[in-house]
N, CA, C and O of each residue as an XYZ file, in Angstrom:
700
protein
N      19.689     -1.720      3.347
C      19.378     -2.578      3.929
C      19.703     -2.594      5.343
O      20.896     -2.500      5.632
N      18.621     -2.725      6.523
C      19.089     -2.564      7.799
C      19.240     -4.010      8.469
O      19.171     -5.020      7.769
N      19.424     -4.065      9.698
C      19.766     -5.382     10.314
C      18.368     -6.266     10.331
O      18.557     -7.468     10.519
N      17.291     -5.942     10.199
C      15.801     -6.625     10.007
C      16.005     -7.320      8.612
O      15.238     -8.268      8.443
N      16.709     -7.108      7.765
C      16.638     -7.258      6.191
C      15.581     -6.501      5.372
O      15.254     -6.845      4.236
N      15.070     -5.448      6.026
C      13.910     -4.755      5.292
C      14.819     -3.465      4.707
O      15.566     -2.885      5.495
N      14.735     -3.029      3.290
C      15.110     -1.890      2.838
C      14.378     -0.680      3.505
O      13.721     -0.838      4.534
N      14.499      0.427      2.942
C      13.941      1.773      3.323
C      12.384      1.906      3.098
O      11.892      1.561      2.024
N      11.774      2.308      3.915
C      10.192      2.512      3.886
C      10.273      3.616      2.444
O      10.997      4.601      2.298
N       9.435      3.139      1.663
C       9.039      4.156      0.455
C       7.498      4.559      0.753
O       7.090      5.495      0.065
N       6.810      4.136      1.443
C       5.160      4.440      1.741
C       4.688      4.333      2.850
O       5.024      3.436      3.623
N       3.882      5.175      3.100
C       2.833      5.018      4.492
C       1.489      4.961      3.871
O       1.031      5.821      3.120
N       0.877      3.833      4.262
C      -0.636      3.666      3.832
C      -1.594      3.913      4.798
O      -1.285      3.625      5.955
N      -2.788      4.425      4.564
C      -3.629      4.640      5.466
C      -4.995      3.995      4.884
O      -5.407      4.333      3.774
N      -5.759      2.939      5.780
C      -7.039      2.589      5.124
C      -8.031      3.488      5.736
O      -7.986      3.891      6.899
N      -9.015      3.796      4.778
C      -9.934      4.701      5.148
C     -11.449      3.994      4.630
O     -11.486      3.193      3.696
N     -12.516      4.373      5.294
C     -14.002      4.268      4.848
C     -14.339      5.095      3.877
O     -15.055      4.740      2.941
N     -13.867      6.248      4.000
C     -14.640      7.412      3.053
C     -13.289      8.051      2.316
O     -12.610      8.946      2.819
N     -13.066      7.513      1.216
C     -11.878      8.044      0.225
C     -12.243      9.448     -0.096
O     -11.224     10.128     -0.218
N     -13.373     10.138     -0.280
C     -13.506     11.525     -0.578
C     -13.204     12.196      0.642
O     -12.464     13.169      0.500
N     -13.589     11.929      1.843
C     -13.094     12.784      3.253
C     -11.617     12.666      3.362
O     -10.974     13.631      3.775
N     -10.974     11.452      2.991
C      -9.590     11.423      3.472
C      -8.961     12.261      2.224
O      -7.993     12.958      2.526
N      -9.293     12.281      1.143
C      -8.747     12.875     -0.075
C      -8.490     14.260      0.528
O      -7.382     14.779      0.668
N     -10.070     14.955      0.974
C     -10.317     16.306      1.388
C      -8.968     16.762      2.212
O      -8.082     17.549      1.879
N      -9.142     15.940      3.473
C      -8.006     15.894      4.569
C      -6.809     16.366      4.121
O      -6.346     17.478      4.376
N      -6.158     15.261      3.249
C      -4.620     15.216      2.923
C      -4.422     16.508      1.807
O      -3.402     17.188      1.700
N      -5.459     16.629      1.148
C      -5.182     17.664      0.224
C      -5.051     19.236      0.921
O      -4.069     19.978      0.906
N      -6.231     19.435      1.456
C      -6.621     20.843      2.201
C      -5.982     21.078      3.373
O      -5.538     22.203      3.603
N      -5.850     20.069      4.258
C      -5.115     20.289      5.634
C      -3.561     19.940      5.405
O      -2.704     20.547      6.049
N      -3.286     19.137      4.651
C      -1.797     18.889      4.661
C      -1.277     19.290      3.493
O      -0.054     19.429      3.496
N      -1.865     19.523      2.461
C      -1.191     20.292      1.305
C      -0.678     19.248      0.337
O       0.092     19.637     -0.541
N      -1.017     17.951      0.391
C      -0.295     16.760     -0.186
C      -1.370     16.472     -1.728
O      -2.597     16.406     -1.794
N      -0.511     16.371     -2.638
C      -1.044     16.243     -3.720
C      -0.233     16.480     -4.889
O       0.942     16.801     -4.707
N      -0.712     16.362     -6.147
C      -2.045     15.554     -6.422
C      -2.001     14.111     -6.294
O      -0.993     13.420     -6.443
N      -3.139     13.715     -6.014
C      -3.382     12.232     -5.976
C      -4.053     11.648     -7.201
O      -4.992     12.113     -7.846
N      -3.395     10.565     -7.377
C      -3.719      9.600     -8.583
C      -4.482      8.366     -8.100
O      -3.925      7.395     -7.589
N      -5.833      8.481     -8.306
C      -7.046      7.539     -7.775
C      -6.683      6.319     -9.045
O      -6.490      6.530    -10.242
N      -6.675      5.053     -8.329
C      -7.102      3.752     -9.029
C      -8.213      3.024     -8.570
O      -8.198      2.367     -7.529
N      -9.116      3.119     -9.278
C     -10.483      2.484     -8.785
C     -10.423      0.985     -9.110
O      -9.956      0.546    -10.161
N     -10.855      0.355     -8.276
C     -11.166     -1.021     -8.479
C      -9.663     -2.150     -8.932
O      -9.619     -3.079     -9.738
N      -8.792     -1.691     -8.212
C      -7.530     -2.486     -8.464
C      -7.804     -4.171     -8.556
O      -8.699     -4.821     -8.017
N      -6.914     -4.540     -9.270
C      -6.939     -6.110     -9.642
C      -5.921     -6.617     -9.459
O      -4.982     -5.853     -9.233
N      -5.661     -8.037     -9.471
C      -4.291     -8.706     -9.040
C      -4.827    -10.154     -9.857
O      -5.976    -10.567    -10.009
N      -3.701    -10.655    -10.248
C      -3.760    -12.066    -10.856
C      -4.198    -13.207     -9.775
O      -5.190    -13.928     -9.879
N      -3.451    -13.214     -8.943
C      -3.666    -13.990     -7.748
C      -3.741    -13.175     -6.207
O      -3.089    -12.158     -5.970
N      -4.570    -13.771     -5.328
C      -4.569    -13.160     -4.123
C      -4.802    -14.357     -2.933
O      -5.600    -15.281     -3.092
N      -4.161    -14.223     -1.999
C      -4.403    -14.963     -0.984
C      -4.309    -14.092      0.415
O      -3.379    -13.308      0.602
N      -5.416    -14.314      1.433
C      -5.628    -13.682      2.598
C      -5.767    -14.713      3.690
O      -6.754    -15.449      3.682
N      -4.756    -14.828      4.724
C      -4.514    -15.878      5.598
C      -4.494    -17.137      5.176
O      -5.104    -18.084      5.672
N      -3.603    -17.140      4.018
C      -3.563    -18.542      3.268
C      -4.610    -19.235      2.434
O      -4.508    -20.350      1.922
N      -5.451    -18.553      2.385
C      -6.731    -18.883      1.575
C      -6.999    -18.038      0.245
O      -6.847    -16.834      0.451
N      -7.302    -18.308     -0.863
C      -7.851    -17.610     -1.955
C      -8.692    -16.453     -1.566
O      -9.670    -16.499     -0.820
N      -8.206    -15.422     -2.147
C      -9.092    -14.139     -1.678
C      -9.486    -13.300     -2.836
O      -8.799    -13.447     -3.847
N     -10.470    -12.442     -2.881
C     -10.789    -11.600     -3.962
C     -10.984    -10.009     -3.216
O     -12.033     -9.422     -2.950
N      -9.687     -9.615     -3.019
C      -9.918     -8.174     -2.499
C     -10.383     -7.336     -3.304
O      -9.992     -7.436     -4.468
N     -11.249     -6.366     -3.001
C     -11.920     -5.207     -3.596
C     -11.415     -4.092     -3.104
O     -11.447     -4.018     -1.876
N     -10.911     -3.107     -3.737
C     -10.583     -1.862     -3.111
C     -10.171     -0.940     -4.390
O      -9.933     -1.244     -5.559
N     -10.182      0.489     -3.603
C      -9.505      1.293     -4.724
C      -8.346      2.148     -3.742
O      -8.348      2.187     -2.512
N      -7.366      2.813     -4.675
C      -6.618      3.413     -3.816
C      -6.301      4.815     -4.584
O      -6.875      5.087     -5.639
N      -5.337      5.696     -3.974
C      -5.131      7.025     -4.108
C      -3.229      6.947     -3.852
O      -2.693      6.233     -3.004
N      -2.572      7.769     -4.713
C      -1.177      8.005     -4.421
C      -1.095      9.284     -4.642
O      -1.788      9.952     -5.409
N       0.056      9.741     -3.727
C       0.544     11.083     -4.024
C       1.589     10.966     -3.109
O       1.657     10.146     -2.194
N       2.608     12.048     -3.477
C       4.005     12.403     -2.555
C       4.194     13.199     -1.561
O       4.126     14.357     -1.973
N       4.408     13.149     -0.396
C       4.732     14.161      0.554
C       6.348     14.278      0.752
O       7.070     13.634      1.513
N       6.629     15.140     -0.027
C       8.525     15.246      0.004
C       8.576     13.845     -0.783
O       7.921     13.615     -1.799
N       9.425     12.973     -0.178
C       9.868     11.877     -0.884
C       9.153     10.791     -0.397
O       9.487      9.671     -0.785
N       8.265     10.911      0.353
C       7.388      9.759      1.313
C       6.064      9.643      0.437
O       5.301     10.585      0.219
N       5.914      8.382     -0.018
C       4.564      7.983     -0.875
C       3.529      8.000      0.227
O       3.803      7.508      1.322
N       2.308      8.568     -0.027
C       1.243      8.475      0.654
C       0.373      7.417     -0.085
O       0.399      7.435     -1.315
N      -0.303      6.605      0.483
C      -1.259      5.612     -0.188
C      -2.462      5.663      0.778
O      -2.352      5.498      1.993
N      -3.764      5.935      0.049
C      -5.045      5.840      0.649
C      -5.725      4.453      0.255
O      -5.637      4.157     -0.937
N      -6.210      3.804      0.867
C      -7.025      2.495      0.496
C      -8.414      2.513      0.913
O      -8.684      2.934      2.038
N      -9.179      2.169      0.257
C     -10.453      1.785      0.768
C     -11.195      0.369      0.037
O     -11.186      0.074     -1.158
N     -11.673     -0.196      0.899
C     -12.229     -1.521      0.526
C     -13.391     -1.228     -0.018
O     -14.078     -0.399      0.580
N     -13.858     -1.759     -1.145
C     -14.948     -1.539     -2.177
C     -16.063     -2.687     -2.149
O     -17.128     -2.601     -2.761
N     -15.702     -3.700     -1.412
C     -16.604     -4.742     -0.851
C     -16.332     -5.244      0.473
O     -15.355     -4.879      1.126
N     -17.241     -6.131      0.900
C     -17.119     -6.882      2.078
C     -16.576     -7.886      2.294
O     -16.689     -8.397      3.409
N     -15.725     -8.555      1.179
C     -14.821     -9.539      0.943
C     -13.676     -9.580      2.199
O     -13.094     -8.538      2.500
N     -13.452    -10.579      2.759
C     -12.504    -10.563      3.953
C     -11.093    -10.192      3.269
O     -10.717    -10.712      2.219
N     -10.447     -9.347      3.901
C      -8.971     -8.853      3.633
C      -8.221     -8.064      4.787
O      -8.686     -7.932      5.920
N      -7.189     -7.633      4.426
C      -6.483     -7.084      5.330
C      -6.867     -5.416      5.596
O      -6.402     -4.665      6.453
N      -7.730     -5.179      4.702
C      -8.067     -3.939      4.958
C      -9.313     -3.926      5.399
O      -9.595     -2.924      6.055
N     -10.221     -4.774      5.244
C     -11.275     -4.714      6.034
C     -11.290     -5.281      7.711
O     -11.983     -4.869      8.641
N     -10.321     -6.301      7.696
C     -10.050     -6.405      8.892
C      -9.284     -5.265      9.979
O      -9.374     -5.189     11.205
N      -8.653     -4.590      9.190
C      -8.070     -2.984     10.082
C      -9.376     -2.134     10.135
O      -9.392     -1.366     11.097
N     -10.369     -2.093      9.408
C     -11.606     -1.411      9.556
C     -12.289     -1.877     10.614
O     -12.723     -1.166     11.520
N     -12.408     -3.112     10.530
C     -13.361     -3.926     11.679
C     -12.865     -3.800     13.292
O     -13.508     -3.910     14.335
N     -11.309     -3.497     13.011
C     -10.877     -3.467     14.389
C     -10.695     -1.938     14.834
O      -9.857     -1.569     15.656
N     -11.628     -1.081     14.151
C     -11.749      0.448     14.617
C     -10.698      1.389     14.153
O     -10.575      2.424     14.809
N      -9.882      1.194     13.083
C      -8.819      1.957     12.831
C      -9.035      2.681     11.487
O      -8.124      2.535     10.671
N     -10.030      3.394     11.140
C     -10.281      3.904     10.236
C      -9.403      5.111     10.013
O      -9.446      5.918     10.942
N      -8.716      5.386      9.129
C      -7.913      6.698      8.806
C      -6.545      6.256      9.445
O      -5.648      7.089      9.316
N      -6.264      5.247     10.023
C      -4.636      5.231     10.750
C      -3.850      4.486      9.892
O      -4.315      3.896      8.916
N      -2.637      4.481     10.215
C      -1.630      3.790      9.498
C      -1.759      2.203      9.348
O      -1.644      1.402     10.275
N      -1.957      1.970      8.325
C      -2.266      0.432      8.098
C      -0.794     -0.388      7.921
O      -0.355     -1.283      8.643
N      -0.154      0.241      6.669
C       1.266     -0.346      6.464
C       2.246      0.611      5.893
O       1.983      1.729      5.449
N       3.422      0.032      5.957
C       4.743      0.694      5.326
C       5.257     -0.294      4.338
O       5.364     -1.494      4.591
N       5.607      0.323      3.071
C       6.074     -0.548      1.887
C       7.470     -0.414      1.937
O       7.994      0.695      2.037
N       8.158     -1.530      1.872
C       9.573     -1.724      1.392
C       9.655     -2.259      0.045
O       8.664     -2.754     -0.492
N      10.648     -2.194     -0.459
C      10.922     -3.050     -1.848
C      12.033     -3.921     -1.773
O      13.010     -3.616     -1.090
N      11.973     -5.008     -2.431
C      12.985     -5.853     -2.646
C      13.254     -6.053     -4.297
O      12.457     -5.680     -5.158
N      14.362     -6.625     -4.524
C      14.481     -6.941     -6.001
C      14.178     -8.414     -6.242
O      13.844     -8.691     -7.394
N      14.234     -9.357     -5.401
C      13.829    -10.724     -5.440
C      13.407    -11.358     -4.483
O      14.097    -11.753     -3.542
N      11.932    -11.559     -4.663
C      10.982    -12.058     -3.505
C      11.375    -13.178     -2.953
O      11.187    -13.421     -1.761
N      12.011    -14.041     -3.837
C      12.263    -15.375     -3.322
C      13.363    -15.283     -2.405
O      13.304    -15.774     -1.277
N      14.532    -14.570     -2.923
C      15.648    -14.332     -1.967
C      15.329    -13.698     -0.458
O      15.887    -14.019      0.592
N      14.228    -12.661     -0.651
C      13.604    -12.237      0.595
C      13.098    -13.229      1.317
O      13.423    -13.420      2.490
N      12.239    -13.963      0.660
C      11.333    -15.055      1.518
C      12.493    -16.081      2.217
O      12.193    -16.575      3.304
N      13.723    -16.390      1.658
C      14.624    -17.423      2.036
C      15.294    -16.679      3.246
O      15.801    -17.352      4.143
N      15.308    -15.372      3.292
C      16.189    -14.903      4.111
C      15.246    -14.171      5.396
O      15.805    -13.749      6.408
N      13.918    -14.097      5.223
C      13.361    -13.545      6.620
C      13.297    -14.529      7.600
O      13.117    -15.705      7.284
N      13.440    -14.133      8.890
C      13.126    -15.072      9.888
C      11.512    -15.281      9.972
O      10.691    -14.415     10.276
N      11.334    -16.217      9.735
C       9.494    -16.945     10.082
C       9.226    -16.907     11.307
O       8.035    -16.923     11.620
N      10.097    -16.855     12.195
C       9.992    -16.716     13.737
C       9.267    -15.364     14.221
O       8.529    -15.181     15.188
N       9.768    -14.389     13.130
C       9.460    -12.909     13.715
C       8.404    -12.359     12.833
O       7.951    -11.249     13.111
N       7.929    -13.049     11.729
C       6.742    -12.402     11.045
C       5.728    -13.543     10.577
O       6.073    -14.712     10.405
N       4.637    -13.130     10.423
C       3.633    -13.916      9.764
C       3.064    -13.336      8.672
O       2.680    -12.168      8.741
N       2.931    -14.095      7.488
C       2.229    -13.459      6.353
C       0.786    -13.561      6.417
O       0.219    -14.638      6.597
N       0.089    -12.285      6.248
C      -1.129    -12.302      6.501
C      -1.960    -12.346      5.054
O      -3.106    -12.788      4.967
N      -1.122    -11.765      3.828
C      -1.751    -11.426      2.466
C      -0.742    -11.495      1.438
O       0.365    -11.006      1.663
N      -0.977    -11.996      0.437
C       0.073    -12.338     -0.769
C      -0.695    -12.002     -1.992
O      -1.843    -12.442     -2.046
N      -0.260    -11.311     -2.960
C      -0.848    -10.576     -3.963
C       0.187    -10.830     -5.210
O       1.338    -10.404     -5.118
N      -0.285    -11.585     -6.461
C       0.441    -11.630     -7.381
C      -0.030    -10.367     -8.545
O      -1.203    -10.213     -8.886
N       0.990     -9.613     -9.006
C       0.346     -8.208     -9.607
C       0.121     -8.564    -11.049
O       0.488     -9.651    -11.496
N      -0.465     -7.681    -11.758
C      -0.692     -7.978    -13.048
C       0.210     -6.813    -13.868
O      -0.183     -5.656    -13.721
N       1.102     -6.981    -14.513
C       1.437     -8.279    -15.565
C       2.341     -9.156    -14.697
O       2.402    -10.368    -14.905
N       3.062     -8.547    -13.705
C       4.247     -9.156    -13.056
C       4.435     -8.718    -11.785
O       3.866     -7.672    -11.470
N       5.105     -9.283    -10.984
C       5.466     -8.839     -9.580
C       4.621     -9.618     -8.234
O       3.878    -10.596     -8.313
N       4.939     -8.970     -7.207
C       4.449     -9.695     -5.826
C       4.727     -8.944     -4.778
O       5.777     -8.335     -4.571
N       3.412     -9.006     -3.859
C       3.388     -8.260     -2.714
C       3.109     -9.189     -1.666
O       2.254    -10.072     -1.739
N       3.914     -8.948     -0.607
C       3.649     -9.939      0.548
C       3.133     -8.619      1.897
O       3.725     -7.540      1.911
N       2.248     -8.857      2.704
C       1.984     -8.320      3.627
C       2.263     -8.884      5.093
O       1.474     -9.694      5.581
N       3.251     -8.504      5.708
C       3.828     -9.178      7.075
C       3.281     -8.612      8.228
O       3.085     -7.396      8.248
N       2.965     -9.411      9.333
C       2.851     -8.940     10.539
C       3.949     -9.516     11.458
O       4.289    -10.698     11.428
N       4.444     -8.636     12.229
C       5.497     -8.652     13.357
C       4.622     -9.577     14.412
O       3.504     -9.255     14.813
N       5.348    -10.825     14.803
C       4.646    -11.737     15.765
C       4.629    -10.763     16.934
O       5.598    -10.052     17.202
N       3.473    -10.760     17.629
C       3.083    -10.053     18.865
C       2.573     -8.687     18.393
O       2.072     -8.023     19.300
N       2.585     -8.127     17.206
C       2.234     -6.891     16.557
C       0.851     -6.965     16.048
O       0.491     -7.999     15.486
N       0.111     -6.058     16.178
C      -1.487     -6.228     15.360
C      -1.197     -5.267     14.111
O      -1.387     -5.688     12.970
N      -0.755     -4.030     14.336
C      -0.884     -3.057     13.395
C       0.579     -2.203     13.627
O       1.260     -2.281     14.649
N       0.833     -1.531     12.660
C       0.822     -1.339     11.169
C       1.625     -2.848     10.652
O       2.353     -3.503     11.398
N       1.324     -3.191      9.299
C       1.843     -4.238      8.825
C       3.159     -3.707      8.019
O       3.401     -2.501      7.976
N       3.904     -4.564      7.453
C       5.110     -4.112      6.526
C       4.584     -4.877      5.475
O       4.145     -6.015      5.643
N       4.622     -4.127      4.093
C       4.334     -4.347      2.868
C       5.546     -4.603      2.078
O       6.356     -3.675      2.069
N       5.872     -5.749      1.357
C       7.001     -6.047      0.968
C       6.651     -6.240     -0.464
O       5.830     -7.103     -0.772
N       7.301     -5.389     -1.479
C       6.844     -5.314     -2.832
C       7.865     -5.457     -3.830
O       8.649     -4.516     -3.953
N       8.024     -6.668     -4.712
C       8.936     -6.947     -5.819
C       8.068     -6.422     -6.805
O       7.122     -7.086     -7.229
N       8.383     -4.994     -7.299
C       7.659     -4.380     -8.399
C       8.127     -4.397     -9.881
O       9.342     -4.262    -10.028
N       7.567     -4.504    -10.721
C       7.970     -4.433    -12.088
C       8.309     -3.145    -12.649
O       7.872     -2.227    -11.955
N       8.932     -2.779    -13.659
C       9.317     -1.474    -13.972
C       8.248     -0.586    -14.261
O       8.393      0.633    -14.161
N       7.048     -1.185    -14.658
C       5.736     -0.207    -14.879
C       5.270      0.563    -13.442
O       4.815      1.703    -13.344
N       5.490     -0.276    -12.512
C       5.125      0.272    -11.100
C       5.983      1.399    -10.850
O       5.419      2.440    -10.515
N       7.444      1.393    -10.964
C       8.318      2.485    -10.656
C       7.972      3.481    -11.535
O       8.187      4.622    -11.125
N       7.397      3.343    -12.861
C       7.383      4.359    -13.762
C       6.124      5.303    -13.185
O       6.061      6.532    -13.190
N       5.173      4.365    -12.701
C       4.106      5.102    -11.989
C       4.326      5.773    -11.022
O       3.764      6.868    -11.065
N       5.091      5.527     -9.885
C       5.762      6.175     -8.636
C       6.339      7.411     -9.363
O       5.887      8.530     -9.119
N       7.187      7.243    -10.122
C       7.829      8.389    -10.666
C       6.981      9.445    -11.229
O       7.143     10.638    -10.971
N       6.150      9.018    -11.939
C       4.913      9.881    -12.500
C       4.483     10.755    -11.327
O       4.537     11.985    -11.290
N       4.011      9.865    -10.296
C       3.225     10.534     -9.554
C       4.109     11.711     -8.425
O       3.679     12.685     -7.808
N       5.381     11.152     -8.497
C       6.148     11.798     -7.609
C       6.786     13.161     -8.286
O       7.085     14.165     -7.641
N       6.939     12.998     -9.744
C       7.169     14.272    -10.650
C       5.959     15.245    -10.408
O       6.199     16.432    -10.189
N       4.780     14.819    -10.437
C       3.804     15.758    -10.288
C       3.454     16.516     -9.029
O       2.859     17.591     -8.963
N       3.908     15.795     -8.071
C       3.874     16.373     -6.479
C       5.209     17.395     -6.554
O       5.142     18.284     -5.705
N       6.252     17.437     -7.291
C       7.088     18.356     -7.219
C       6.791     19.759     -7.521
O       6.549     19.871     -8.722
N       6.709     20.973     -6.832
C       6.251     22.062     -7.297
C       4.755     21.899     -7.572
O       4.268     22.729     -8.339
N       3.923     20.928     -7.048
C       2.679     20.992     -7.388
C       1.770     22.410     -6.868
O       1.907     22.828     -5.718
N       0.922     23.020     -7.768
C       0.468     24.339     -7.517
C      -1.020     24.311     -6.906
O      -1.643     25.351     -6.692
N      -1.550     22.990     -6.636
C      -2.649     22.916     -6.050
C      -4.018     22.474     -7.057
O      -5.128     22.062     -6.719
N      -3.538     22.698     -8.199
C      -4.725     22.583     -9.313
C      -4.836     21.211     -9.590
O      -3.953     20.400     -9.310
N      -5.996     20.907    -10.184
C      -6.248     19.289    -10.375
C      -5.803     18.461     -9.257
O      -4.955     17.591     -9.454
N      -6.241     18.633     -8.249
C      -5.827     17.676     -6.937
C      -6.055     16.265     -7.060
O      -5.276     15.497     -6.496
N      -7.214     15.738     -7.856
C      -7.431     14.150     -7.787
C      -7.363     13.967     -9.231
O      -7.981     14.736     -9.968
N      -6.546     12.850     -9.769
C      -6.619     12.524    -11.153
C      -6.734     11.203    -11.127
O      -6.216     10.568    -10.209
N      -7.327     10.678    -11.981
C      -7.784      9.109    -12.162
C      -6.815      8.424    -13.292
O      -6.490      8.852    -14.400
N      -6.476      7.232    -12.633
C      -5.469      6.368    -13.696
C      -6.379      5.318    -14.321
O      -5.928      4.526    -15.149
C-alpha cells in the first residue's frame, strides 16, 4: 500500500461503444487474449451519484502480462459512470484503474473524504463490494476499489492462466 491508502493497480479498464471493434483491436493489434466476456453483468444493489441505479453493461476480461485489461460497454441508456464517460466523448479511453482491499469498511474509514468523491457503489452477487472514486478536481480516470469474494479471484486466476502462453486460438470466450 502506498501513502494514498491504495494498494497496487490490478486492472486497467476501458469503456467502449463497440465491444466487437474493441476486442478486434486488443486481440489483433495488441496481441492480448483470450478475452472472457460476461454479457449483462448484474448486481444485488447499485448506486450512482447516491441514487439507486440499474447499470446494464457487458464486460470482457483478459491479461496483458500481469495487468488485467477490462473492456466495458453499456447496454442501455440508464445513467451510469460508463454512460457518463461516453457522453463526455471518451470512447475507448482509460475509464478506471482497479485496486483491491480486504475490508471495505476499514478502507472507507481510512480514506480522506476531502480528496475523493464516491460516484458509484455496487454490491456484488453473492458477496463483495465495489466503489468508484473520483479524485477531487479530477474528471477521469476513476479509481475502482474492490472487496472481492474468492469466486472473483478464482475467475481472475482462470483468465490469467489462459493468457499465459496463449496461442491466439479461441480469442473470445463467453462466461
